[in-house]
C-alpha positions in Angstrom: -4.2 -29.3 34.0 -5.5 -29.7 37.7 -7.6 -32.6 36.7 -4.6 -34.3 35.1 -2.5 -33.8 38.3 -5.3 -35.3 40.5 -5.5 -38.4 38.3 -1.7 -39.0 38.6 -1.7 -38.3 42.3 -4.6 -40.7 42.8 -2.9 -43.5 40.9 0.3 -43.0 42.9 -1.5 -43.0 46.2 -3.5 -46.2 45.3 -0.2 -48.0 44.3 1.2 -47.1 47.8 -2.0 -48.1 49.7 -2.6 -51.5 47.9 0.2 -53.5 49.8 -1.1 -52.2 53.1 -4.7 -53.2 52.3 -3.6 -56.7 51.2 -1.6 -57.2 54.4 -4.5 -56.0 56.5 -6.8 -58.6 54.9 -4.4 -61.4 56.0 -4.5 -60.3 59.7 -0.8 -59.4 60.0 0.5 -58.8 63.6 2.0 -55.3 63.4 3.6 -55.7 66.9 5.4 -58.8 65.9 6.7 -57.0 62.8 8.0 -54.1 64.9 9.6 -56.6 67.2 11.4 -58.3 64.3 12.5 -54.9 63.0 13.9 -54.0 66.2 15.7 -57.3 66.6 17.3 -56.8 63.3 18.5 -53.4 64.4 17.6 -51.7 61.1 18.9 -48.3 60.4 15.5 -47.0 59.2 12.0 -47.3 60.5 8.9 -47.7 58.2 6.0 -45.8 59.6 3.4 -43.2 58.3 6.0 -40.5 57.9 7.9 -42.7 55.5 4.8 -43.0 53.3 4.2 -39.3 53.4 7.8 -38.5 52.3 7.5 -40.9 49.4 4.2 -39.3 48.3 5.8 -35.8 48.6 8.7 -36.9 46.4 6.3 -38.4 43.8 4.2 -35.2 43.7 7.3 -33.1 43.3 8.3 -35.3 40.2 4.7 -35.0 38.8 4.5 -31.2 39.3 8.0 -31.0 37.4 6.7 -33.0 34.5 3.4 -31.0 34.4 5.3 -27.8 34.4 7.3 -29.0 31.4 4.2 -29.9 29.5 2.7 -26.5 30.2 5.8 -24.8 28.9 5.8 -26.8 25.8 2.2 -25.9 25.2 2.9 -22.2 25.7 5.7 -22.4 23.2 3.4 -24.1 20.7 0.7 -21.4 21.1 3.2 -18.6 20.8 4.0 -19.9 17.3 0.3 -19.6 16.2 -1.7 -16.7 14.8 -2.2 -13.7 17.0 -5.6 -13.4 18.6 -6.3 -10.3 16.5 -5.6 -12.0 13.2 -8.4 -13.6 11.1 -8.4 -15.5 7.8 -10.8 -16.3 5.3 -10.7 -17.3 1.6 -12.2 -19.1 -1.3 -11.4 -21.3 -4.3 -13.2 -21.0 -7.6 -13.3 -23.7 -10.2 -14.3 -22.4 -13.7 -15.3 -24.4 -16.9 -16.4 -22.8 -20.1 -15.9 -21.9 -23.7 -16.3 -19.1 -26.2 -17.8 -18.7 -29.7 -16.4 -15.8 -31.7 -16.8 -14.5 -35.2 -14.2 -15.6 -37.7 -12.9 -12.1 -38.0 -11.8 -12.3 -34.4 -8.5 -14.2 -34.7 -7.1 -13.4 -31.2 -9.5 -15.6 -29.3 -9.3 -19.3 -28.7 -12.6 -21.1 -28.7 -11.4 -24.2 -26.8 -13.3 -25.4 -23.7 -11.0 -24.7 -20.7 -11.0 -25.7 -16.9 -9.2 -23.2 -14.6 -9.0 -22.2 -11.0 -8.4 -19.4 -8.6 -7.5 -19.6 -4.8 -7.2 -16.7 -2.5 -6.6 -16.1 1.2 -7.4 -12.9 3.1 -5.6 -12.0 6.3 -6.8 -9.2 8.6 -4.8 -8.2 11.7 -5.4 -5.5 14.2 -3.0 -4.0 16.7 -5.1 -1.5 18.4 -8.5 -2.7 17.8 -9.4 0.0 15.3 -6.6 -0.4 12.7 -6.1 -3.1 10.2 -3.3 -4.7 8.3 -4.6 -6.4 5.3 -2.8 -9.1 3.2 -4.3 -11.0 0.2 -2.5 -14.1 -1.0 -3.6 -15.4 -4.4 -2.9 -17.9 -7.1 -4.5 -19.4 -10.2 -3.6 -21.1 -13.4 -5.3 -18.7 -15.9 -3.1 -18.7 -19.0 -1.3 -15.6 -20.1 -0.9 -14.4 -23.7 1.8 -16.2 -25.7 3.6 -14.7 -28.7 2.0 -16.0 -31.9 -0.7 -17.9 -30.1 -4.4 -17.2 -29.6 -5.5 -16.0 -26.2 -7.4 -18.5 -24.2 -11.0 -17.4 -23.5 -11.3 -16.0 -19.9 -8.1 -14.0 -19.5 -8.6 -11.5 -22.4 -9.3 -7.8 -21.6 -9.5 -6.6 -25.2 -12.9 -8.4 -25.7 -14.2 -8.1 -22.2 -14.0 -11.9 -21.5 -11.7 -11.5 -18.4 -13.5 -13.1 -15.5 -13.6 -11.5 -12.0 -12.3 -14.8 -10.8 -9.4 -15.1 -13.1 -5.8 -15.1 -12.0 -2.6 -15.6 -14.0 0.0 -16.4 -11.2 0.9 -19.8 -12.8 0.1 -21.8 -9.7 2.4 -19.7 -7.5 1.2 -18.2 -4.3 1.9 -14.5 -4.4 1.2 -11.4 -2.2 -1.6 -9.9 -4.3 -2.6 -6.9 -2.0 -0.9 -5.4 1.1 -1.9 -2.3 2.9 -2.4 -0.7 6.4 -5.3 1.5 7.5 -5.8 3.4 10.7 -8.3 6.0 12.1 -7.3 9.6 12.6 -9.8 11.0 15.1 -13.5 10.1 14.9 -14.1 10.7 11.1 -10.8 10.3 9.2 -9.2 7.1 8.0 -5.6 6.9 6.6 -4.6 4.1 4.3 -1.3 3.4 2.7 0.6 0.3 1.3 2.9 -1.1 -1.3 0.1 -3.1 -3.1 -3.2 -1.4 -3.3 -5.7 0.1 -5.8 -7.5 3.5 -5.7 -11.1 2.1 -5.2 -10.1 0.4 -1.9 -9.5 3.8 -0.4 -12.8 5.4 -1.5 -15.4 6.4 1.1 -18.5 5.4 -1.1 -19.3 2.1 -2.8 -19.9 3.0 -6.4 -22.0 -0.2 -7.3 -23.8 -3.1 -5.5 -24.0 -5.2 -8.7 -21.8 -8.4 -8.2 -20.4 -9.3 -11.8 -19.1 -12.4 -13.4 -16.9 -10.4 -15.9 -14.3 -8.0 -14.6 -15.5 -5.3 -17.0 -18.7 -4.8 -15.0 -17.2 -4.3 -11.6 -17.4 -0.7 -10.0 -20.3 0.3 -12.1 -18.2 -0.1 -15.3 -14.4 -0.6 -15.0 -13.4 2.1 -17.4 -11.5 5.4 -17.2 -12.8 6.9 -14.0 -12.5 3.8 -11.7 -9.9 1.8 -13.7 -6.9 1.1 -11.4 -3.8 -0.9 -11.0 -2.2 -2.6 -8.0 0.6 -0.2 -7.1 2.1 1.6 -4.2 -0.3 4.2 -2.9 -1.9 6.2 0.0 -5.2 7.9 0.7 -7.3 9.8 3.2 -11.1 9.3 3.8 -13.5 11.4 5.7 -16.8 9.8 6.7 -19.6 11.8 8.2 -22.5 10.7 10.4 -25.2 11.6 7.8 -23.8 9.3 5.2 -21.6 11.8 3.3 -18.1 10.7 2.5 -15.1 12.4 0.9 -11.9 10.7 -0.2 -8.7 11.5 -2.0 -5.9 9.1 -2.9 -3.2 8.2 -5.4 -1.4 5.2 -6.8 1.8 5.1 -8.8 2.8 2.2 -11.1 6.4 1.2 -10.6 6.4 3.5 -7.5 8.3 0.7 -5.6 11.4 1.0 -8.0 11.2 4.4 -9.8 9.7 6.5 -7.0 6.3 7.8 -6.2 4.7 10.8 -8.1 7.5 11.2 -10.6 7.5 11.7 -14.4 8.8 8.2 -14.8 5.7 6.5 -13.3 2.2 6.4 -14.3 0.1 8.0 -11.5 -3.6 8.0 -10.8 -5.0 10.6 -8.4 -8.7 10.2 -7.6 -11.0 12.3 -5.4 -14.6 11.1 -4.7 -17.6 12.5 -3.0 -20.6 10.3 -2.2 -23.7 10.1 -0.1 -25.1 6.7 1.1 -28.3 5.6 2.8 -29.6 2.0 3.4 -31.6 1.9 0.2 -29.5 4.1 -2.2 -26.3 5.9 -3.0 -24.9 8.5 -5.3 -21.3 9.4 -5.9 -19.0 11.4 -8.3 -15.4 11.0 -8.9 -12.6 13.0 -10.6 -9.5 10.8 -11.5 -6.5 12.7 -12.9 -4.2 10.1 -14.7 -0.6 10.9 -15.7 2.2 9.3 -17.7 0.1 7.4 -20.3 -2.0 5.5 -17.7 -4.4 3.3 -19.8 -7.4 1.2 -18.6 -8.3 -2.0 -20.4 -11.2 -3.9 -18.8 -14.2 -1.9 -20.1 -12.9 -0.2 -23.2 -12.3 -0.5 -26.9 -8.9 -0.5 -28.5 -9.1 3.2 -29.6 -10.9 4.2 -26.3 -7.9 2.7 -24.5 -5.3 4.6 -26.6 -3.5 7.5 -24.8 -1.3 9.3 -27.3 1.6 11.4 -26.2 2.1 11.5 -22.4 -1.4 10.3 -22.0 -2.4 12.7 -19.2 -6.2 12.7 -18.9 -9.1 14.0 -16.9 -11.7 11.3 -16.1 -15.1 12.0 -14.5 -17.4 9.2 -13.3 -20.9 9.3 -11.9 -22.4 6.3 -10.1 -25.6 5.5 -8.3 -27.5 2.6 -7.0 -30.8 1.8 -5.4 -32.3 -1.4 -3.9 -35.8 -2.3 -2.6 -36.5 -2.6 1.1 -37.0 -6.3 0.9 -35.5 -9.1 -1.3 -37.4 -11.8 -3.0 -39.6 -9.3 -4.9 -39.9 -8.8 -8.6 -38.2 -5.4 -8.4 -34.5 -5.7 -8.6 -31.7 -3.5 -7.3 -30.3 -1.2 -9.8 -26.7 0.1 -10.3 -25.8 2.6 -13.0 -22.6 4.2 -14.1 -21.3 6.9 -16.7 -17.8 7.9 -17.4 -16.4 10.7 -19.6 -12.7 11.1 -20.3 -10.6 13.7 -22.0 -7.0 13.5 -23.0 -5.3 16.8 -22.1 -2.8 17.0 -25.1 -4.9 15.6 -27.9 -7.9 16.8 -29.9 -10.9 14.5 -30.8 -10.0 12.3 -27.9 -13.1 12.3 -25.7 -14.5 8.9 -24.7 -17.6 7.8 -22.9 -18.9 4.7 -21.2 -22.2 3.7 -19.6 -23.3 0.7 -17.5 -26.5 -0.8 -16.1 -26.6 -3.7 -13.6 -29.8 -5.4 -12.3 -29.8 -7.9 -9.5 -32.6 -10.0 -7.9 -31.9 -11.8 -4.5 -33.7 -14.6 -2.7 -36.1 -15.3 -5.6 -36.3 -19.1 -5.6 -34.5 -19.9 -2.4 -32.6 -18.0 0.4 -29.3 -16.4 -0.7 -29.6 -17.1 -4.4 -28.9 -14.2 -6.8 -29.9 -13.4 -10.5 -27.8 -10.9 -12.3 -28.1 -9.1 -15.6 -25.8 -6.3 -16.8 -25.1 -4.5 -20.0 -23.5 -1.3 -21.4 -21.2 0.4 -23.9 -17.4 0.0 -23.3 -15.4 3.2 -23.2 -15.2 4.4 -26.8 -13.7 7.3 -28.5 -16.0 10.0 -30.1 -14.9 9.4 -33.6 -15.6 5.6 -33.6 -18.2 4.6 -36.2 -19.2 1.3 -34.4 -21.5 1.0 -31.4 -19.8 -1.5 -29.1 -21.9 -3.4 -26.7 -21.4 -5.9 -23.8 -23.7 -8.0 -21.6 -23.8 -10.8 -19.1 -26.6 -12.8 -17.2 -26.2 -15.3 -14.5 -27.9 -17.3 -11.7 -26.1 -18.0 -8.5 -27.3 -21.0 -6.6 -26.5 -21.4 -2.9 -25.7 -25.1 -2.3 -24.9 -24.5 1.4 -23.2 -22.0 3.5 -19.9 -22.5 1.8 -20.5 -23.6 -1.7 -22.2 -21.8 -4.6 -22.8 -22.7 -8.2 -23.0 -20.0 -10.9 -23.9 -20.7 -14.5 -23.5 -17.6 -16.6 -23.7 -16.5 -20.3 -22.3 -13.4 -21.8 -21.4 -11.7 -25.0 -20.9 -8.6 -27.0 -21.2 -7.0 -30.5 -18.4 -5.0 -32.0 -16.9 -5.3 -28.5 -13.5 -4.1 -29.3 -14.6 -1.2 -31.6 -14.4 -3.6 -34.7 -17.4 -4.2 -37.0 -18.7 -7.8 -37.0 -16.7 -8.5 -33.8 -19.4 -10.5 -32.0 -18.7 -13.0 -29.2 -20.8 -15.3 -27.0 -19.5 -17.3 -24.0 -20.7 -19.5 -21.3 -19.1 -20.6 -17.9 -19.9 -22.6 -14.9 -18.3 -21.4 -11.6 -18.1 -23.4 -8.4 -17.1 -21.3 -5.5 -15.8 -22.8 -2.1 -15.7 -20.3 0.8 -13.8 -20.9 4.0 
């Protein structure tokens, strides 16, 4: 603002000096001017003090206007984001289609084009804490009564995409929680919209999937979750050891937390992580008929009676020291689940994910995953699911990901084979 003030003052001063310079060039006799003025007996006298007074008045007006502009600017800045709030996000365009056996009547084989849009807001108030808000929308279609399900929003056959969203073009708060440190090693997290795995201390898998069923080293009974009110505590040691315990309660915002009227998931995880590898184990107690649907068959999902179950999951991953080599990173997972009030109800799941990075150009990614969905021990079929993709980095903000995927007897039904293909374009900002 100082430069702006100087420019205005300079302009004012030049406008005052210009008449004097013009008169001087015409050799005006100042003594005769003074005599004329005295003879007219004027009440005021024009001299250097007069000019100084006028300049002072102009400067006072300029300063007043500058102060007004600064006040308006300060008011504008006060309405912006806090200096401690950051935002990032992405938009994903997806086009693709499915081919399914004639026996699978629930899936629509039409080619579809859908999108997802998400914004992540992080705010800190002390420098160590964090308030996280995720705002999300998309136009992935929901199931309709009497109609086939469109391809990439169906959990029963594992075709639900990680990028899918069914908010019907409406922006909604998708996640909301607050975390803060307690001393040097503990972190407390709580919020009205959170899932268990956001509060774990150890990352169970480093495989980045296209299909939702392959997240978390197999999104089945042990790690399966739902966005609900919840809270948790995590301890992280300096050596890489981490222990966490947390809970979420479906409908906890209306029926109350940890009651018989709500489905509750209480998960405790212990893990050990180093730069090249990690191992972890989790015990997830689920109450009130809590059922998981992403990586399971129809009978594996079933929870008779009150549905209380004990779910144990083992996870591990390893990666080479350098990328761009023939050896991929490897993520593996295994779950076992036992329904407490029912016999012949044990279910199992396994997952393997392989990933190569920087193979053809910097920041590209090749992914291959396969596994058995959570199935009950008395099932006679052997369900299987897989995916393969190549992620091409167009530039720092845009990626293209062609992918193919499929499964055999995927929902526990004989001859239930499916194959699909998608092309995803991701814009990050």
